[in-house]
mmCIF file of the N, C-alpha and C atoms, coordinates in Angstrom:
data_MODEL
# 
_entry.id   MODEL 
# 
loop_
_atom_site.group_PDB 
_atom_site.id 
_atom_site.type_symbol 
_atom_site.label_atom_id 
_atom_site.label_alt_id 
_atom_site.label_comp_id 
_atom_site.label_asym_id 
_atom_site.label_entity_id 
_atom_site.label_seq_id 
_atom_site.pdbx_PDB_ins_code 
_atom_site.Cartn_x 
_atom_site.Cartn_y 
_atom_site.Cartn_z 
_atom_site.occupancy 
_atom_site.B_iso_or_equiv 
_atom_site.pdbx_formal_charge 
_atom_site.auth_seq_id 
_atom_site.auth_comp_id 
_atom_site.auth_asym_id 
_atom_site.auth_atom_id 
_atom_site.pdbx_PDB_model_num 
ATOM 1   N N  . GLY A 1 1  ? 0.924  51.537 -24.109 1.00 0.00 ? 1  GLY A N  1 
ATOM 2   C CA . GLY A 1 1  ? 0.062  52.674 -23.794 1.00 0.00 ? 1  GLY A CA 1 
ATOM 3   C C  . GLY A 1 1  ? -1.342 52.499 -24.345 1.00 0.00 ? 1  GLY A C  1 
ATOM 4   N N  . GLN A 1 2  ? -2.067 53.579 -24.328 1.00 0.00 ? 2  GLN A N  1 
ATOM 5   C CA . GLN A 1 2  ? -3.461 53.543 -24.753 1.00 0.00 ? 2  GLN A CA 1 
ATOM 6   C C  . GLN A 1 2  ? -3.611 53.537 -26.269 1.00 0.00 ? 2  GLN A C  1 
ATOM 7   N N  . ASN A 1 3  ? -2.679 54.212 -26.976 1.00 0.00 ? 3  ASN A N  1 
ATOM 8   C CA . ASN A 1 3  ? -2.852 54.317 -28.422 1.00 0.00 ? 3  ASN A CA 1 
ATOM 9   C C  . ASN A 1 3  ? -2.061 53.255 -29.164 1.00 0.00 ? 3  ASN A C  1 
ATOM 10  N N  . MET A 1 4  ? -2.392 52.019 -28.873 1.00 0.00 ? 4  MET A N  1 
ATOM 11  C CA . MET A 1 4  ? -1.795 50.896 -29.557 1.00 0.00 ? 4  MET A CA 1 
ATOM 12  C C  . MET A 1 4  ? -2.632 50.632 -30.806 1.00 0.00 ? 4  MET A C  1 
ATOM 13  N N  . THR A 1 5  ? -1.967 50.354 -31.906 1.00 0.00 ? 5  THR A N  1 
ATOM 14  C CA . THR A 1 5  ? -2.739 50.049 -33.104 1.00 0.00 ? 5  THR A CA 1 
ATOM 15  C C  . THR A 1 5  ? -3.329 48.652 -32.988 1.00 0.00 ? 5  THR A C  1 
ATOM 16  N N  . GLN A 1 6  ? -4.354 48.394 -33.765 1.00 0.00 ? 6  GLN A N  1 
ATOM 17  C CA . GLN A 1 6  ? -4.965 47.058 -33.737 1.00 0.00 ? 6  GLN A CA 1 
ATOM 18  C C  . GLN A 1 6  ? -3.950 46.004 -34.140 1.00 0.00 ? 6  GLN A C  1 
ATOM 19  N N  . GLU A 1 7  ? -3.037 46.381 -35.026 1.00 0.00 ? 7  GLU A N  1 
ATOM 20  C CA . GLU A 1 7  ? -2.019 45.444 -35.470 1.00 0.00 ? 7  GLU A CA 1 
ATOM 21  C C  . GLU A 1 7  ? -1.101 45.066 -34.317 1.00 0.00 ? 7  GLU A C  1 
ATOM 22  N N  . GLU A 1 8  ? -0.661 46.071 -33.559 1.00 0.00 ? 8  GLU A N  1 
ATOM 23  C CA . GLU A 1 8  ? 0.209  45.807 -32.414 1.00 0.00 ? 8  GLU A CA 1 
ATOM 24  C C  . GLU A 1 8  ? -0.507 44.953 -31.379 1.00 0.00 ? 8  GLU A C  1 
ATOM 25  N N  . LEU A 1 9  ? -1.778 45.286 -31.166 1.00 0.00 ? 9  LEU A N  1 
ATOM 26  C CA . LEU A 1 9  ? -2.573 44.544 -30.199 1.00 0.00 ? 9  LEU A CA 1 
ATOM 27  C C  . LEU A 1 9  ? -2.700 43.082 -30.626 1.00 0.00 ? 9  LEU A C  1 
ATOM 28  N N  . ALA A 1 10 ? -3.015 42.882 -31.898 1.00 0.00 ? 10 ALA A N  1 
ATOM 29  C CA . ALA A 1 10 ? -3.152 41.526 -32.422 1.00 0.00 ? 10 ALA A CA 1 
ATOM 30  C C  . ALA A 1 10 ? -1.847 40.759 -32.269 1.00 0.00 ? 10 ALA A C  1 
ATOM 31  N N  . GLU A 1 11 ? -0.736 41.456 -32.509 1.00 0.00 ? 11 GLU A N  1 
ATOM 32  C CA . GLU A 1 11 ? 0.564  40.824 -32.390 1.00 0.00 ? 11 GLU A CA 1 
ATOM 33  C C  . GLU A 1 11 ? 0.812  40.372 -30.957 1.00 0.00 ? 11 GLU A C  1 
ATOM 34  N N  . LYS A 1 12 ? 0.507  41.248 -30.000 1.00 0.00 ? 12 LYS A N  1 
ATOM 35  C CA . LYS A 1 12 ? 0.690  40.897 -28.597 1.00 0.00 ? 12 LYS A CA 1 
ATOM 36  C C  . LYS A 1 12 ? -0.196 39.722 -28.203 1.00 0.00 ? 12 LYS A C  1 
ATOM 37  N N  . LEU A 1 13 ? -1.438 39.756 -28.656 1.00 0.00 ? 13 LEU A N  1 
ATOM 38  C CA . LEU A 1 13 ? -2.357 38.672 -28.335 1.00 0.00 ? 13 LEU A CA 1 
ATOM 39  C C  . LEU A 1 13 ? -1.867 37.362 -28.925 1.00 0.00 ? 13 LEU A C  1 
ATOM 40  N N  . TYR A 1 14 ? -1.370 37.433 -30.164 1.00 0.00 ? 14 TYR A N  1 
ATOM 41  C CA . TYR A 1 14 ? -0.861 36.229 -30.817 1.00 0.00 ? 14 TYR A CA 1 
ATOM 42  C C  . TYR A 1 14 ? 0.334  35.684 -30.050 1.00 0.00 ? 14 TYR A C  1 
ATOM 43  N N  . VAL A 1 15 ? 1.246  36.574 -29.691 1.00 0.00 ? 15 VAL A N  1 
ATOM 44  C CA . VAL A 1 15 ? 2.441  36.163 -28.958 1.00 0.00 ? 15 VAL A CA 1 
ATOM 45  C C  . VAL A 1 15 ? 2.061  35.514 -27.644 1.00 0.00 ? 15 VAL A C  1 
ATOM 46  N N  . SER A 1 16 ? 1.153  36.145 -26.889 1.00 0.00 ? 16 SER A N  1 
ATOM 47  C CA . SER A 1 16 ? 0.813  35.561 -25.600 1.00 0.00 ? 16 SER A CA 1 
ATOM 48  C C  . SER A 1 16 ? 0.061  34.248 -25.774 1.00 0.00 ? 16 SER A C  1 
ATOM 49  N N  . ARG A 1 17 ? -0.739 34.149 -26.821 1.00 0.00 ? 17 ARG A N  1 
ATOM 50  C CA . ARG A 1 17 ? -1.470 32.904 -27.043 1.00 0.00 ? 17 ARG A CA 1 
ATOM 51  C C  . ARG A 1 17 ? -0.508 31.767 -27.367 1.00 0.00 ? 17 ARG A C  1 
ATOM 52  N N  . THR A 1 18 ? 0.470  32.019 -28.226 1.00 0.00 ? 18 THR A N  1 
ATOM 53  C CA . THR A 1 18 ? 1.424  30.963 -28.569 1.00 0.00 ? 18 THR A CA 1 
ATOM 54  C C  . THR A 1 18 ? 2.296  30.634 -27.374 1.00 0.00 ? 18 THR A C  1 
ATOM 55  N N  . THR A 1 19 ? 2.649  31.649 -26.601 1.00 0.00 ? 19 THR A N  1 
ATOM 56  C CA . THR A 1 19 ? 3.464  31.418 -25.414 1.00 0.00 ? 19 THR A CA 1 
ATOM 57  C C  . THR A 1 19 ? 2.706  30.565 -24.414 1.00 0.00 ? 19 THR A C  1 
ATOM 58  N N  . ILE A 1 20 ? 1.416  30.865 -24.237 1.00 0.00 ? 20 ILE A N  1 
ATOM 59  C CA . ILE A 1 20 ? 0.603  30.099 -23.293 1.00 0.00 ? 20 ILE A CA 1 
ATOM 60  C C  . ILE A 1 20 ? 0.496  28.641 -23.725 1.00 0.00 ? 20 ILE A C  1 
ATOM 61  N N  . SER A 1 21 ? 0.329  28.396 -25.015 1.00 0.00 ? 21 SER A N  1 
ATOM 62  C CA . SER A 1 21 ? 0.229  27.001 -25.433 1.00 0.00 ? 21 SER A CA 1 
ATOM 63  C C  . SER A 1 21 ? 1.555  26.271 -25.284 1.00 0.00 ? 21 SER A C  1 
ATOM 64  N N  . LYS A 1 22 ? 2.674  26.968 -25.490 1.00 0.00 ? 22 LYS A N  1 
ATOM 65  C CA . LYS A 1 22 ? 3.978  26.349 -25.243 1.00 0.00 ? 22 LYS A CA 1 
ATOM 66  C C  . LYS A 1 22 ? 4.132  26.052 -23.765 1.00 0.00 ? 22 LYS A C  1 
ATOM 67  N N  . TRP A 1 23 ? 3.667  27.021 -22.970 1.00 0.00 ? 23 TRP A N  1 
ATOM 68  C CA . TRP A 1 23 ? 3.728  26.932 -21.521 1.00 0.00 ? 23 TRP A CA 1 
ATOM 69  C C  . TRP A 1 23 ? 3.007  25.682 -21.040 1.00 0.00 ? 23 TRP A C  1 
ATOM 70  N N  . LYS A 1 24 ? 1.816  25.466 -21.591 1.00 0.00 ? 24 LYS A N  1 
ATOM 71  C CA . LYS A 1 24 ? 1.012  24.308 -21.206 1.00 0.00 ? 24 LYS A CA 1 
ATOM 72  C C  . LYS A 1 24 ? 1.716  23.013 -21.568 1.00 0.00 ? 24 LYS A C  1 
ATOM 73  N N  . SER A 1 25 ? 2.519  23.038 -22.617 1.00 0.00 ? 25 SER A N  1 
ATOM 74  C CA . SER A 1 25 ? 3.268  21.832 -22.957 1.00 0.00 ? 25 SER A CA 1 
ATOM 75  C C  . SER A 1 25 ? 4.598  21.800 -22.210 1.00 0.00 ? 25 SER A C  1 
ATOM 76  N N  . GLY A 1 26 ? 4.823  22.795 -21.353 1.00 0.00 ? 26 GLY A N  1 
ATOM 77  C CA . GLY A 1 26 ? 5.946  22.770 -20.434 1.00 0.00 ? 26 GLY A CA 1 
ATOM 78  C C  . GLY A 1 26 ? 7.256  23.316 -20.978 1.00 0.00 ? 26 GLY A C  1 
ATOM 79  N N  . ARG A 1 27 ? 7.207  24.023 -22.124 1.00 0.00 ? 27 ARG A N  1 
ATOM 80  C CA . ARG A 1 27 ? 8.457  24.493 -22.698 1.00 0.00 ? 27 ARG A CA 1 
ATOM 81  C C  . ARG A 1 27 ? 8.521  26.011 -22.815 1.00 0.00 ? 27 ARG A C  1 
ATOM 82  N N  . GLY A 1 28 ? 7.602  26.719 -22.180 1.00 0.00 ? 28 GLY A N  1 
ATOM 83  C CA . GLY A 1 28 ? 7.528  28.154 -22.423 1.00 0.00 ? 28 GLY A CA 1 
ATOM 84  C C  . GLY A 1 28 ? 8.281  29.025 -21.449 1.00 0.00 ? 28 GLY A C  1 
ATOM 85  N N  . TYR A 1 29 ? 8.955  28.432 -20.479 1.00 0.00 ? 29 TYR A N  1 
ATOM 86  C CA . TYR A 1 29 ? 9.530  29.249 -19.416 1.00 0.00 ? 29 TYR A CA 1 
ATOM 87  C C  . TYR A 1 29 ? 10.574 30.240 -19.885 1.00 0.00 ? 29 TYR A C  1 
ATOM 88  N N  . LEU A 1 30 ? 11.452 29.828 -20.769 1.00 0.00 ? 30 LEU A N  1 
ATOM 89  C CA . LEU A 1 30 ? 12.483 30.740 -21.243 1.00 0.00 ? 30 LEU A CA 1 
ATOM 90  C C  . LEU A 1 30 ? 11.884 31.932 -21.966 1.00 0.00 ? 30 LEU A C  1 
ATOM 91  N N  . GLU A 1 31 ? 10.877 31.682 -22.787 1.00 0.00 ? 31 GLU A N  1 
ATOM 92  C CA . GLU A 1 31 ? 10.234 32.774 -23.499 1.00 0.00 ? 31 GLU A CA 1 
ATOM 93  C C  . GLU A 1 31 ? 9.584  33.756 -22.535 1.00 0.00 ? 31 GLU A C  1 
ATOM 94  N N  . ILE A 1 32 ? 8.934  33.231 -21.512 1.00 0.00 ? 32 ILE A N  1 
ATOM 95  C CA . ILE A 1 32 ? 8.314  34.086 -20.510 1.00 0.00 ? 32 ILE A CA 1 
ATOM 96  C C  . ILE A 1 32 ? 9.366  34.994 -19.883 1.00 0.00 ? 32 ILE A C  1 
ATOM 97  N N  . GLU A 1 33 ? 10.510 34.419 -19.539 1.00 0.00 ? 33 GLU A N  1 
ATOM 98  C CA . GLU A 1 33 ? 11.577 35.198 -18.928 1.00 0.00 ? 33 GLU A CA 1 
ATOM 99  C C  . GLU A 1 33 ? 12.035 36.314 -19.851 1.00 0.00 ? 33 GLU A C  1 
ATOM 100 N N  . LYS A 1 34 ? 12.135 36.036 -21.149 1.00 0.00 ? 34 LYS A N  1 
ATOM 101 C CA . LYS A 1 34 ? 12.571 37.046 -22.110 1.00 0.00 ? 34 LYS A CA 1 
ATOM 102 C C  . LYS A 1 34 ? 11.571 38.184 -22.207 1.00 0.00 ? 34 LYS A C  1 
ATOM 103 N N  . ILE A 1 35 ? 10.276 37.850 -22.124 1.00 0.00 ? 35 ILE A N  1 
ATOM 104 C CA . ILE A 1 35 ? 9.248  38.877 -22.255 1.00 0.00 ? 35 ILE A CA 1 
ATOM 105 C C  . ILE A 1 35 ? 9.294  39.862 -21.095 1.00 0.00 ? 35 ILE A C  1 
ATOM 106 N N  . PHE A 1 36 ? 9.494  39.371 -19.865 1.00 0.00 ? 36 PHE A N  1 
ATOM 107 C CA . PHE A 1 36 ? 9.411  40.255 -18.705 1.00 0.00 ? 36 PHE A CA 1 
ATOM 108 C C  . PHE A 1 36 ? 10.729 40.843 -18.245 1.00 0.00 ? 36 PHE A C  1 
# 
């Protein structure tokens, strides 16, 4: 929602950033599936 704390936001950004880098190395598909 709109009232996400900065901490939650940072956590989401961190998670997506690490997921994207795993993805680029070709191993992130399972994690992506778990997220969605």
